BALOBA-1460 file (C-alpha; in Angstrom, 3 decimals):
// residues 351
<rec num="1" residu="m" x="101.124" y="117.220" z="121.901"/>
<rec num="2" residu="w" x="99.884" y="113.776" z="121.831"/>
<rec num="3" residu="t" x="98.978" y="112.050" z="124.717"/>
<rec num="4" residu="r" x="98.255" y="108.437" z="125.637"/>
<rec num="5" residu="r" x="96.357" y="107.024" z="128.637"/>
<rec num="6" residu="r" x="99.457" y="104.112" z="130.164"/>
<rec num="7" residu="p" x="97.470" y="101.525" z="131.716"/>
<rec num="8" residu="f" x="100.584" y="99.329" z="131.066"/>
<rec num="9" residu="g" x="103.046" y="101.650" z="130.890"/>
<rec num="10" residu="i" x="105.649" y="102.256" z="127.407"/>
<rec num="11" residu="f" x="106.728" y="99.946" z="125.374"/>
<rec num="12" residu="v" x="111.139" y="100.162" z="124.725"/>
<rec num="13" residu="g" x="113.682" y="98.422" z="123.329"/>
<rec num="14" residu="f" x="117.367" y="97.729" z="124.491"/>
<rec num="15" residu="v" x="120.382" y="95.872" z="123.184"/>
<rec num="16" residu="t" x="121.817" y="93.730" z="125.617"/>
<rec num="17" residu="s" x="125.237" y="91.633" z="125.202"/>
<rec num="18" residu="k" x="123.746" y="88.378" z="123.597"/>
<rec num="19" residu="r" x="119.752" y="89.905" z="121.934"/>
<rec num="20" residu="y" x="118.054" y="92.635" z="121.668"/>
<rec num="21" residu="v" x="114.734" y="92.132" z="124.532"/>
<rec num="22" residu="g" x="111.332" y="94.166" z="124.634"/>
<rec num="23" residu="s" x="110.414" y="95.368" z="127.856"/>
<rec num="24" residu="f" x="107.838" y="98.006" z="129.411"/>
<rec num="25" residu="s" x="108.988" y="100.884" z="131.194"/>
<rec num="26" residu="h" x="106.954" y="102.321" z="134.183"/>
<rec num="27" residu="p" x="106.629" y="105.795" z="134.898"/>
<rec num="28" residu="s" x="108.903" y="105.430" z="137.708"/>
<rec num="29" residu="h" x="111.439" y="104.668" z="134.756"/>
<rec num="30" residu="t" x="112.291" y="100.978" z="136.013"/>
<rec num="31" residu="i" x="112.914" y="98.939" z="133.623"/>
<rec num="32" residu="v" x="111.017" y="95.035" z="133.610"/>
<rec num="33" residu="n" x="111.182" y="92.466" z="131.106"/>
<rec num="34" residu="f" x="108.131" y="92.046" z="129.071"/>
<rec num="35" residu="r" x="108.784" y="88.479" z="128.536"/>
<rec num="36" residu="s" x="107.165" y="88.176" z="132.119"/>
<rec num="37" residu="y" x="104.120" y="89.212" z="131.461"/>
<rec num="38" residu="a" x="103.549" y="87.871" z="128.336"/>
<rec num="39" residu="k" x="104.262" y="84.457" z="130.071"/>
<rec num="40" residu="m" x="101.394" y="85.468" z="132.846"/>
<rec num="41" residu="a" x="99.095" y="86.578" z="129.851"/>
<rec num="42" residu="t" x="99.437" y="83.776" z="127.579"/>
<rec num="43" residu="t" x="97.253" y="81.182" z="128.922"/>
<rec num="44" residu="s" x="94.115" y="83.219" z="128.533"/>
<rec num="45" residu="l" x="94.585" y="84.407" z="125.788"/>
<rec num="46" residu="q" x="95.224" y="81.667" z="123.201"/>
<rec num="47" residu="s" x="92.240" y="80.897" z="122.660"/>
<rec num="48" residu="y" x="91.123" y="83.951" z="122.640"/>
<rec num="49" residu="k" x="88.578" y="85.304" z="119.598"/>
<rec num="50" residu="y" x="88.375" y="89.556" z="118.981"/>
<rec num="51" residu="p" x="84.890" y="89.743" z="117.859"/>
<rec num="52" residu="t" x="85.092" y="92.594" z="115.682"/>
<rec num="53" residu="l" x="88.130" y="91.128" z="113.681"/>
<rec num="54" residu="a" x="87.833" y="87.316" z="113.775"/>
<rec num="55" residu="d" x="88.744" y="85.931" z="110.494"/>
<rec num="56" residu="k" x="88.916" y="89.014" z="108.735"/>
<rec num="57" residu="t" x="92.111" y="90.337" z="106.913"/>
<rec num="58" residu="l" x="90.799" y="93.863" z="106.351"/>
<rec num="59" residu="v" x="89.610" y="95.892" z="109.564"/>
<rec num="60" residu="s" x="88.491" y="99.210" z="109.736"/>
<rec num="61" residu="v" x="90.863" y="101.348" z="112.226"/>
<rec num="62" residu="e" x="87.152" y="101.795" z="114.798"/>
<rec num="63" residu="d" x="87.525" y="97.487" z="115.047"/>
<rec num="64" residu="c" x="91.164" y="97.809" z="115.715"/>
<rec num="65" residu="i" x="90.330" y="100.628" z="118.783"/>
<rec num="66" residu="e" x="87.257" y="98.387" z="119.906"/>
<rec num="67" residu="a" x="89.524" y="95.265" z="120.715"/>
<rec num="68" residu="y" x="92.559" y="97.067" z="121.471"/>
<rec num="69" residu="n" x="90.577" y="98.398" z="124.495"/>
<rec num="70" residu="l" x="88.667" y="95.277" z="125.403"/>
<rec num="71" residu="k" x="91.974" y="93.233" z="125.602"/>
<rec num="72" residu="p" x="95.161" y="95.286" z="124.091"/>
<rec num="73" residu="d" x="97.598" y="92.369" z="125.358"/>
<rec num="74" residu="g" x="95.766" y="89.461" z="122.890"/>
<rec num="75" residu="i" x="97.498" y="92.075" z="119.783"/>
<rec num="76" residu="a" x="100.029" y="93.064" z="118.416"/>
<rec num="77" residu="f" x="100.216" y="96.458" z="116.549"/>
<rec num="78" residu="v" x="102.374" y="95.946" z="113.981"/>
<rec num="79" residu="d" x="104.093" y="99.307" z="111.610"/>
<rec num="80" residu="g" x="105.173" y="98.346" z="108.326"/>
<rec num="81" residu="s" x="105.674" y="101.524" z="106.934"/>
<rec num="82" residu="w" x="107.651" y="101.398" z="103.755"/>
<rec num="83" residu="y" x="108.391" y="103.742" z="101.280"/>
<rec num="84" residu="h" x="109.157" y="103.362" z="97.365"/>
<rec num="85" residu="r" x="112.143" y="105.545" z="96.041"/>
<rec num="86" residu="s" x="111.686" y="108.079" z="98.658"/>
<rec num="87" residu="k" x="113.561" y="109.849" z="101.370"/>
<rec num="88" residu="r" x="111.335" y="109.120" z="104.157"/>
<rec num="89" residu="s" x="112.193" y="106.402" z="106.790"/>
<rec num="90" residu="g" x="109.565" y="104.064" z="108.170"/>
<rec num="91" residu="r" x="112.082" y="103.201" z="110.825"/>
<rec num="92" residu="a" x="113.067" y="106.996" z="111.356"/>
<rec num="93" residu="d" x="109.427" y="107.833" z="111.609"/>
<rec num="94" residu="f" x="108.816" y="105.341" z="113.857"/>
<rec num="95" residu="e" x="111.531" y="105.401" z="116.498"/>
<rec num="96" residu="a" x="110.907" y="109.479" z="116.863"/>
<rec num="97" residu="g" x="106.813" y="108.734" z="116.907"/>
<rec num="98" residu="p" x="104.211" y="109.113" z="117.595"/>
<rec num="99" residu="r" x="103.324" y="105.010" z="116.804"/>
<rec num="100" residu="i" x="100.297" y="102.773" z="118.230"/>
<rec num="101" residu="a" x="100.613" y="101.972" z="122.208"/>
<rec num="102" residu="n" x="103.107" y="98.980" z="122.516"/>
<rec num="103" residu="a" x="103.662" y="98.676" z="118.443"/>
<rec num="104" residu="r" x="106.321" y="96.959" z="117.022"/>
<rec num="105" residu="y" x="108.151" y="97.906" z="113.512"/>
<rec num="106" residu="i" x="108.852" y="95.587" z="110.939"/>
<rec num="107" residu="d" x="111.858" y="96.222" z="108.501"/>
<rec num="108" residu="m" x="111.361" y="94.509" z="105.617"/>
<rec num="109" residu="d" x="114.859" y="94.972" z="104.361"/>
<rec num="110" residu="d" x="116.030" y="93.798" z="107.464"/>
<rec num="111" residu="i" x="114.300" y="90.716" z="108.244"/>
<rec num="112" residu="a" x="114.923" y="89.221" z="105.434"/>
<rec num="113" residu="a" x="116.907" y="86.644" z="103.460"/>
<rec num="114" residu="k" x="120.814" y="88.192" z="102.969"/>
<rec num="115" residu="g" x="124.470" y="86.828" z="102.461"/>
<rec num="116" residu="p" x="125.552" y="84.494" z="99.352"/>
<rec num="117" residu="e" x="124.345" y="81.536" z="100.886"/>
<rec num="118" residu="l" x="120.543" y="82.629" z="101.429"/>
<rec num="119" residu="n" x="120.600" y="85.383" z="98.335"/>
<rec num="120" residu="p" x="123.931" y="84.831" z="96.324"/>
<rec num="121" residu="k" x="121.954" y="87.774" z="94.386"/>
<rec num="122" residu="n" x="121.514" y="90.052" z="96.359"/>
<rec num="123" residu="l" x="118.070" y="90.791" z="95.696"/>
<rec num="124" residu="p" x="115.905" y="93.359" z="97.969"/>
<rec num="125" residu="h" x="114.079" y="92.566" z="100.631"/>
<rec num="126" residu="m" x="113.720" y="88.490" z="100.432"/>
<rec num="127" residu="m" x="111.438" y="86.138" z="102.364"/>
<rec num="128" residu="p" x="113.731" y="85.607" z="105.619"/>
<rec num="129" residu="p" x="114.021" y="82.280" z="106.702"/>
<rec num="130" residu="p" x="111.978" y="80.769" z="109.050"/>
<rec num="131" residu="k" x="114.350" y="80.622" z="112.109"/>
<rec num="132" residu="l" x="114.838" y="84.449" z="111.301"/>
<rec num="133" residu="f" x="111.694" y="85.194" z="111.663"/>
<rec num="134" residu="a" x="110.952" y="83.010" z="114.530"/>
<rec num="135" residu="a" x="114.305" y="84.980" z="116.785"/>
<rec num="136" residu="a" x="112.930" y="88.236" z="115.323"/>
<rec num="137" residu="m" x="109.376" y="88.143" z="117.015"/>
<rec num="138" residu="d" x="110.712" y="86.342" z="120.153"/>
<rec num="139" residu="a" x="112.583" y="89.350" z="120.061"/>
<rec num="140" residu="m" x="109.958" y="91.824" z="120.393"/>
<rec num="141" residu="d" x="107.586" y="89.495" z="122.142"/>
<rec num="142" residu="i" x="105.364" y="88.860" z="119.433"/>
<rec num="143" residu="r" x="103.879" y="85.297" z="120.152"/>
<rec num="144" residu="s" x="101.872" y="82.972" z="117.955"/>
<rec num="145" residu="d" x="98.804" y="83.440" z="119.719"/>
<rec num="146" residu="q" x="98.352" y="86.801" z="119.221"/>
<rec num="147" residu="h" x="96.651" y="89.151" z="116.585"/>
<rec num="148" residu="v" x="99.216" y="91.018" z="114.400"/>
<rec num="149" residu="i" x="97.044" y="94.077" z="113.544"/>
<rec num="150" residu="v" x="99.726" y="95.894" z="110.422"/>
<rec num="151" residu="y" x="99.421" y="99.732" z="110.102"/>
<rec num="152" residu="g" x="101.345" y="102.160" z="108.369"/>
<rec num="153" residu="r" x="101.496" y="105.893" z="108.553"/>
<rec num="154" residu="d" x="99.875" y="108.168" z="106.205"/>
<rec num="155" residu="g" x="101.263" y="108.168" z="102.934"/>
<rec num="156" residu="c" x="102.604" y="105.163" z="103.248"/>
<rec num="157" residu="v" x="101.020" y="102.380" z="100.476"/>
<rec num="158" residu="f" x="102.837" y="99.054" z="101.462"/>
<rec num="159" residu="t" x="101.765" y="97.147" z="104.310"/>
<rec num="160" residu="p" x="100.265" y="94.494" z="102.581"/>
<rec num="161" residu="r" x="103.833" y="93.346" z="102.168"/>
<rec num="162" residu="t" x="104.388" y="92.988" z="106.085"/>
<rec num="163" residu="w" x="100.762" y="91.378" z="106.065"/>
<rec num="164" residu="f" x="101.973" y="88.553" z="104.096"/>
<rec num="165" residu="l" x="105.234" y="88.319" z="105.370"/>
<rec num="166" residu="f" x="103.499" y="86.707" z="108.268"/>
<rec num="167" residu="q" x="101.282" y="85.039" z="106.670"/>
<rec num="168" residu="q" x="103.430" y="83.114" z="104.959"/>
<rec num="169" residu="m" x="105.588" y="82.485" z="108.052"/>
<rec num="170" residu="g" x="102.553" y="80.854" z="109.568"/>
<rec num="171" residu="h" x="101.029" y="83.514" z="111.956"/>
<rec num="172" residu="e" x="97.349" y="82.232" z="112.148"/>
<rec num="173" residu="s" x="95.924" y="85.364" z="112.293"/>
<rec num="174" residu="v" x="97.079" y="88.426" z="111.174"/>
<rec num="175" residu="s" x="94.957" y="92.153" z="110.054"/>
<rec num="176" residu="l" x="95.632" y="94.685" z="107.465"/>
<rec num="177" residu="m" x="94.357" y="97.857" z="109.605"/>
<rec num="178" residu="q" x="92.278" y="100.051" z="107.043"/>
<rec num="179" residu="g" x="93.237" y="103.481" z="107.864"/>
<rec num="180" residu="s" x="96.503" y="105.235" z="108.886"/>
<rec num="181" residu="l" x="98.558" y="106.005" z="112.297"/>
<rec num="182" residu="e" x="96.914" y="109.757" z="111.677"/>
<rec num="183" residu="d" x="93.115" y="107.680" z="111.001"/>
<rec num="184" residu="w" x="93.911" y="105.953" z="114.505"/>
<rec num="185" residu="i" x="94.802" y="109.402" z="116.065"/>
<rec num="186" residu="s" x="92.014" y="111.418" z="115.005"/>
<rec num="187" residu="l" x="89.491" y="108.793" z="116.385"/>
<rec num="188" residu="g" x="91.107" y="108.496" z="119.760"/>
<rec num="189" residu="g" x="93.401" y="105.712" z="119.901"/>
<rec num="190" residu="d" x="96.131" y="105.054" z="122.579"/>
<rec num="191" residu="v" x="99.295" y="106.561" z="121.662"/>
<rec num="192" residu="e" x="102.818" y="106.931" z="123.147"/>
<rec num="193" residu="t" x="105.089" y="109.847" z="121.762"/>
<rec num="194" residu="e" x="108.429" y="108.604" z="123.532"/>
<rec num="195" residu="t" x="111.263" y="107.961" z="121.509"/>
<rec num="196" residu="a" x="111.929" y="104.100" z="121.048"/>
<rec num="197" residu="v" x="114.155" y="101.927" z="119.372"/>
<rec num="198" residu="a" x="113.427" y="99.572" z="116.521"/>
<rec num="199" residu="l" x="114.711" y="95.740" z="115.888"/>
<rec num="200" residu="r" x="117.941" y="95.337" z="114.048"/>
<rec num="201" residu="v" x="118.723" y="91.669" z="113.374"/>
<rec num="202" residu="d" x="122.190" y="92.147" z="114.010"/>
<rec num="203" residu="a" x="121.325" y="92.053" z="117.785"/>
<rec num="204" residu="l" x="119.844" y="88.549" z="117.471"/>
<rec num="205" residu="d" x="121.082" y="85.637" z="119.037"/>
<rec num="206" residu="l" x="120.236" y="82.582" z="116.377"/>
<rec num="207" residu="s" x="121.918" y="79.584" z="118.282"/>
<rec num="208" residu="q" x="119.014" y="80.111" z="121.078"/>
<rec num="209" residu="p" x="115.648" y="78.149" z="120.572"/>
<rec num="210" residu="a" x="112.934" y="79.763" z="119.394"/>
<rec num="211" residu="t" x="109.310" y="79.686" z="121.177"/>
<rec num="212" residu="y" x="107.480" y="81.685" z="117.823"/>
<rec num="213" residu="r" x="106.961" y="79.252" z="115.723"/>
<rec num="214" residu="a" x="107.625" y="80.191" z="112.200"/>
<rec num="215" residu="r" x="106.822" y="77.736" z="109.023"/>
<rec num="216" residu="d" x="108.430" y="78.166" z="104.979"/>
<rec num="217" residu="a" x="106.377" y="80.085" z="103.047"/>
<rec num="218" residu="q" x="103.507" y="78.480" z="101.030"/>
<rec num="219" residu="n" x="103.329" y="80.650" z="98.215"/>
<rec num="220" residu="v" x="106.663" y="82.218" z="97.581"/>
<rec num="221" residu="v" x="107.939" y="80.502" z="94.363"/>
<rec num="222" residu="g" x="111.232" y="81.521" z="92.009"/>
<rec num="223" residu="m" x="112.473" y="82.089" z="88.921"/>
<rec num="224" residu="s" x="112.291" y="78.424" z="87.542"/>
<rec num="225" residu="d" x="108.311" y="78.614" z="88.323"/>
<rec num="226" residu="m" x="108.073" y="81.955" z="86.392"/>
<rec num="227" residu="i" x="110.226" y="80.148" z="83.201"/>
<rec num="228" residu="e" x="108.020" y="77.392" z="83.350"/>
<rec num="229" residu="a" x="104.424" y="79.779" z="83.526"/>
<rec num="230" residu="v" x="106.120" y="82.727" z="80.849"/>
<rec num="231" residu="q" x="106.672" y="79.133" z="78.896"/>
<rec num="232" residu="r" x="103.238" y="78.014" z="78.687"/>
<rec num="233" residu="q" x="101.383" y="81.536" z="78.199"/>
<rec num="234" residu="g" x="99.751" y="81.205" z="74.707"/>
<rec num="235" residu="g" x="100.104" y="77.610" z="74.151"/>
<rec num="236" residu="e" x="97.376" y="74.867" z="73.456"/>
<rec num="237" residu="g" x="95.314" y="73.694" z="76.760"/>
<rec num="238" residu="s" x="95.463" y="75.598" z="80.136"/>
<rec num="239" residu="s" x="98.049" y="78.140" z="81.376"/>
<rec num="240" residu="d" x="99.155" y="79.985" z="84.485"/>
<rec num="241" residu="v" x="98.044" y="83.036" z="84.802"/>
<rec num="242" residu="i" x="100.641" y="86.096" z="85.229"/>
<rec num="243" residu="l" x="99.166" y="89.155" z="86.703"/>
<rec num="244" residu="d" x="102.175" y="92.458" z="87.651"/>
<rec num="245" residu="p" x="100.657" y="95.183" z="89.467"/>
<rec num="246" residu="r" x="103.328" y="97.732" z="88.601"/>
<rec num="247" residu="g" x="102.442" y="101.456" z="87.190"/>
<rec num="248" residu="t" x="104.071" y="103.138" z="84.152"/>
<rec num="249" residu="s" x="107.151" y="100.694" z="84.847"/>
<rec num="250" residu="f" x="105.127" y="97.856" z="83.478"/>
<rec num="251" residu="d" x="104.811" y="99.512" z="79.819"/>
<rec num="252" residu="k" x="108.415" y="99.507" z="80.019"/>
<rec num="253" residu="h" x="109.487" y="95.721" z="80.442"/>
<rec num="254" residu="h" x="107.150" y="92.721" z="82.003"/>
<rec num="255" residu="m" x="107.149" y="89.488" z="81.570"/>
<rec num="256" residu="p" x="105.533" y="87.919" z="78.069"/>
<rec num="257" residu="g" x="101.817" y="87.422" z="78.930"/>
<rec num="258" residu="a" x="101.526" y="89.471" z="81.987"/>
<rec num="259" residu="v" x="98.287" y="91.000" z="82.511"/>
<rec num="260" residu="n" x="99.119" y="94.765" z="84.766"/>
<rec num="261" residu="i" x="96.637" y="96.035" z="87.033"/>
<rec num="262" residu="p" x="98.295" y="98.411" z="88.355"/>
<rec num="263" residu="y" x="98.000" y="98.475" z="92.699"/>
<rec num="264" residu="r" x="96.786" y="101.373" z="93.150"/>
<rec num="265" residu="s" x="93.861" y="100.789" z="91.384"/>
<rec num="266" residu="i" x="93.131" y="98.178" z="94.690"/>
<rec num="267" residu="v" x="93.343" y="100.862" z="96.860"/>
<rec num="268" residu="t" x="90.452" y="104.223" z="97.395"/>
<rec num="269" residu="e" x="91.863" y="107.353" z="96.026"/>
<rec num="270" residu="e" x="91.137" y="108.624" z="99.281"/>
<rec num="271" residu="n" x="93.178" y="106.811" z="101.628"/>
<rec num="272" residu="l" x="95.720" y="104.626" z="99.819"/>
<rec num="273" residu="l" x="95.823" y="102.368" z="103.342"/>
<rec num="274" residu="k" x="91.786" y="100.799" z="102.274"/>
<rec num="275" residu="f" x="91.389" y="98.582" z="99.948"/>
<rec num="276" residu="r" x="88.121" y="98.969" z="97.771"/>
<rec num="277" residu="p" x="85.158" y="97.016" z="98.297"/>
<rec num="278" residu="k" x="84.880" y="93.836" z="97.276"/>
<rec num="279" residu="q" x="82.518" y="94.478" z="94.440"/>
<rec num="280" residu="e" x="84.717" y="96.714" z="92.959"/>
<rec num="281" residu="l" x="87.517" y="94.335" z="93.219"/>
<rec num="282" residu="e" x="85.618" y="91.845" z="91.384"/>
<rec num="283" residu="a" x="84.796" y="94.356" z="88.748"/>
<rec num="284" residu="l" x="88.279" y="95.291" z="88.455"/>
<rec num="285" residu="f" x="89.252" y="91.350" z="88.145"/>
<rec num="286" residu="e" x="86.982" y="90.881" z="85.706"/>
<rec num="287" residu="e" x="87.335" y="94.396" z="83.228"/>
<rec num="288" residu="k" x="91.013" y="92.485" z="82.594"/>
<rec num="289" residu="g" x="89.837" y="88.727" z="82.137"/>
<rec num="290" residu="i" x="90.777" y="87.198" z="85.116"/>
<rec num="291" residu="d" x="88.131" y="84.550" z="87.089"/>
<rec num="292" residu="v" x="89.283" y="84.729" z="90.080"/>
<rec num="293" residu="k" x="87.947" y="81.594" z="91.269"/>
<rec num="294" residu="t" x="90.284" y="79.516" z="88.004"/>
<rec num="295" residu="d" x="92.016" y="76.218" z="89.110"/>
<rec num="296" residu="e" x="94.984" y="77.283" z="87.250"/>
<rec num="297" residu="r" x="97.991" y="79.115" z="88.701"/>
<rec num="298" residu="i" x="98.126" y="82.675" z="89.287"/>
<rec num="299" residu="m" x="101.392" y="84.078" z="89.396"/>
<rec num="300" residu="l" x="101.734" y="87.602" z="90.705"/>
<rec num="301" residu="t" x="104.632" y="89.411" z="90.105"/>
<rec num="302" residu="c" x="106.304" y="93.461" z="90.471"/>
<rec num="303" residu="g" x="109.484" y="94.916" z="90.805"/>
<rec num="304" residu="s" x="110.660" y="93.404" z="94.078"/>
<rec num="305" residu="g" x="108.078" y="91.721" z="95.270"/>
<rec num="306" residu="v" x="106.385" y="94.480" z="97.797"/>
<rec num="307" residu="s" x="103.178" y="96.046" z="95.729"/>
<rec num="308" residu="v" x="102.365" y="92.317" z="94.718"/>
<rec num="309" residu="c" x="101.351" y="91.904" z="97.873"/>
<rec num="310" residu="h" x="97.973" y="94.435" z="97.249"/>
<rec num="311" residu="l" x="97.100" y="91.804" z="94.785"/>
<rec num="312" residu="f" x="97.328" y="88.499" z="96.758"/>
<rec num="313" residu="v" x="95.296" y="89.975" z="98.688"/>
<rec num="314" residu="a" x="92.335" y="91.989" z="96.708"/>
<rec num="315" residu="l" x="92.671" y="87.961" z="95.180"/>
<rec num="316" residu="a" x="91.990" y="86.339" z="98.487"/>
<rec num="317" residu="e" x="89.250" y="89.083" z="99.560"/>
<rec num="318" residu="c" x="87.458" y="87.991" z="96.308"/>
<rec num="319" residu="g" x="87.127" y="85.041" z="97.611"/>
<rec num="320" residu="r" x="89.510" y="83.132" z="96.152"/>
<rec num="321" residu="d" x="91.582" y="80.194" z="97.411"/>
<rec num="322" residu="n" x="95.158" y="81.077" z="98.301"/>
<rec num="323" residu="k" x="96.756" y="77.733" z="97.886"/>
<rec num="324" residu="n" x="96.557" y="78.423" z="93.720"/>
<rec num="325" residu="t" x="98.098" y="81.870" z="94.139"/>
<rec num="326" residu="f" x="102.090" y="82.234" z="94.145"/>
<rec num="327" residu="v" x="104.459" y="85.488" z="94.612"/>
<rec num="328" residu="y" x="107.599" y="85.742" z="92.710"/>
<rec num="329" residu="d" x="109.537" y="86.722" z="95.276"/>
<rec num="330" residu="g" x="112.806" y="88.252" z="92.938"/>
<rec num="331" residu="s" x="110.290" y="89.622" z="90.431"/>
<rec num="332" residu="w" x="111.966" y="92.390" z="87.838"/>
<rec num="333" residu="a" x="114.828" y="92.766" z="89.858"/>
<rec num="334" residu="e" x="115.926" y="89.514" z="89.383"/>
<rec num="335" residu="w" x="113.896" y="88.528" z="86.114"/>
<rec num="336" residu="g" x="114.772" y="91.732" z="84.295"/>
<rec num="337" residu="s" x="118.382" y="91.905" z="85.099"/>
<rec num="338" residu="d" x="119.167" y="87.785" z="83.397"/>
<rec num="339" residu="e" x="120.120" y="88.272" z="80.047"/>
<rec num="340" residu="r" x="118.657" y="84.855" z="78.980"/>
<rec num="341" residu="t" x="114.648" y="85.711" z="80.776"/>
<rec num="342" residu="p" x="112.246" y="87.147" z="77.535"/>
<rec num="343" residu="k" x="110.999" y="90.175" z="78.437"/>
<rec num="344" residu="m" x="108.311" y="92.165" z="76.583"/>
<rec num="345" residu="s" x="107.071" y="96.332" z="76.579"/>
<rec num="346" residu="i" x="103.953" y="97.770" z="75.543"/>
<rec num="347" residu="d" x="106.049" y="99.334" z="72.697"/>
<rec num="348" residu="l" x="107.058" y="95.849" z="71.614"/>
<rec num="349" residu="e" x="103.439" y="94.220" z="71.240"/>
<rec num="350" residu="s" x="102.098" y="97.330" z="69.683"/>
<rec num="351" residu="n" x="104.234" y="96.686" z="66.685"/>
């Protein structure tokens, strides 16, 4: 049986008549609104920097446990488990437990741009508007001053997308745990096993002003930018670099000029939630003829804007300034469905 230490109680969620709120359930089963705890802690936590986490995107499970044991209220653990072409549900796993103590769940398909106004093509898990993201963070009691650590379950690969979501919404301190929930448990990390309710954005009241500070995404582009990047391929002078991290689907169809660096080559074979060391990542880009320090734009595209985030993280780990690295959020889901866009395949290139 999974057990946990309970210094602060158990994080649970419930729906009121107006909105979803986060709270703690004490052993006595009394429901207490978590906002009162958060307000009391805010002043002392705003300037706190964790020695084992400071300024690092990729952090070990051991460092995460150390930081949690040092000051748990300053960290927001976020389960970003999401599965591609699988019957497995990250939301269902989170709600059933176990989970890291007081963790929240981010559903990239739910906290996303939806509807004819924001997403007229009905593309999957598009970057949400800041107002929606901020309301979701308030509902889950995630503060802008907390250090967010994104983690996933064993078998999950795509936690970098959740990291990218927080990074693009302007969250100052956000890291990726290099290992799974199961690794956390095996090393003695604090967990809870009771069932929980993960947020659904339908429960949010967007008319209320947000406390969480969110911004517009800075490194996300649309189809017009990608058309421009494709048109610049093979011409005279400088041109944008297009990278695509898909696997076998890249061979079937991709954008003209795109270079394939499969996302699975970026992570270790033993643990798909763990990135390869910097030296190996640098060698991987060099082998593909990619100058990670180029001043030209590097445009990243994949199937639906998820695995592409592995490349965004890897480039940054190799020392690239993010200002000229861009993710095409619509990716092949949009490009491939448009009859007007040019498309290539390995068979066409070999003929």
